[in-house]
Structure formats: C-alpha cells, structure tokens
C-alpha angles and dihedrals in degrees: 000000000000090000090056090050091047092051093051093044091051091049092051094046094046091048091054105034114079126218096008138085114210118206133195090258089069098064092123097040118114106253091208088065089051094056106277112142128170094276093051089045092058091049090049093049092051091047092048092050090052095043094050098030091234139121114232110222117251092241089062095049098102132097089236092057094048106027097125133047089241091056092047090051091049091052092049092046092051091054100043 
C-alpha cells in the first residue's frame, strides 16, 4: 500500500517540479530545497487530491506540513 502511495506521489512531484527528478531515496529531503515553492506546492496539492480522490484538510495545507515525501505520504495515509 505505501509503495503504491509512494509511486503516485513521485509521479505527481516529478510532473510538477521543473528541472529535477525526485527518486524514492529522497523521501526525507526538503522539497523546498529541490525547487518546490508556494505555486508548485498548490499545483502538487491539487494533483495529489485528484490522483488519490481525496481532500487534504486545511490544517495540512502548508509547505511546512508537507515539505517531504514522507510527510506527504503520512497525510495521504491518514485520510485514506
């Protein structure tokens, strides 16, 4: 299950982050350092909500709450 989530999250991130290719080894890396700014973050959130057919709670909609792949996966897991 977590591998399925990881695959989808990586696809969404790589589709929205420019000039970088994120791999599964980077689950703890700060996405801000990899090129995610607030505009990209919003695009990623919308894409994640569509990919997983979920609505991410407002209290999780900040770059600090979801600044690593591991944190994004935890948020998605807690919803689904």
